[in-house]
C-alpha positions in Angstrom: 32.6 -0.3 -3.1 29.3 -1.7 -4.3 29.0 -3.0 -7.8 26.7 -1.3 -10.4 24.1 -4.0 -9.9 24.1 -3.6 -6.1 23.7 0.1 -6.5 20.7 -0.4 -8.9 19.2 -2.8 -6.4 19.5 -0.3 -3.6 17.9 2.4 -5.8 15.0 0.1 -6.7 14.5 -0.8 -3.1 14.4 2.9 -2.1 11.8 3.6 -4.8 9.7 0.7 -3.7 9.9 1.8 0.0 8.9 5.4 -1.0 5.9 4.1 -3.0 4.8 2.2 0.1 5.0 5.4 2.2 2.9 7.3 -0.4 0.3 4.5 -0.6 -0.5 4.8 3.1 -2.5 8.0 2.3 -3.5 7.6 -1.4 -5.6 10.7 -1.5 -3.0 13.0 0.0 -1.4 15.6 -2.1 2.2 16.4 -1.2 4.0 19.7 -1.6 7.6 19.8 -2.8 8.7 20.6 0.7 6.8 17.6 2.1 8.3 15.3 -0.5 11.8 16.6 0.3 11.1 16.0 4.0 9.9 12.5 3.4 12.9 11.6 1.3 15.3 13.2 3.7 13.7 11.3 6.6 13.8 8.1 4.7 17.5 8.5 3.9 18.4 9.4 7.5 16.2 6.7 9.0 13.8 8.9 10.8 10.3 7.4 11.4 7.4 9.4 9.9 
């Protein structure tokens, strides 16, 4: 079982990765459904 610090590191890494995805198209506006799909794809490892 991961420690609390390891869990926080994973959360920070995920947030950073998602920021990098959003920065690919800085002028794009995402709908709630698109954000859910991006996060779901990130979690399951599907390439966008």
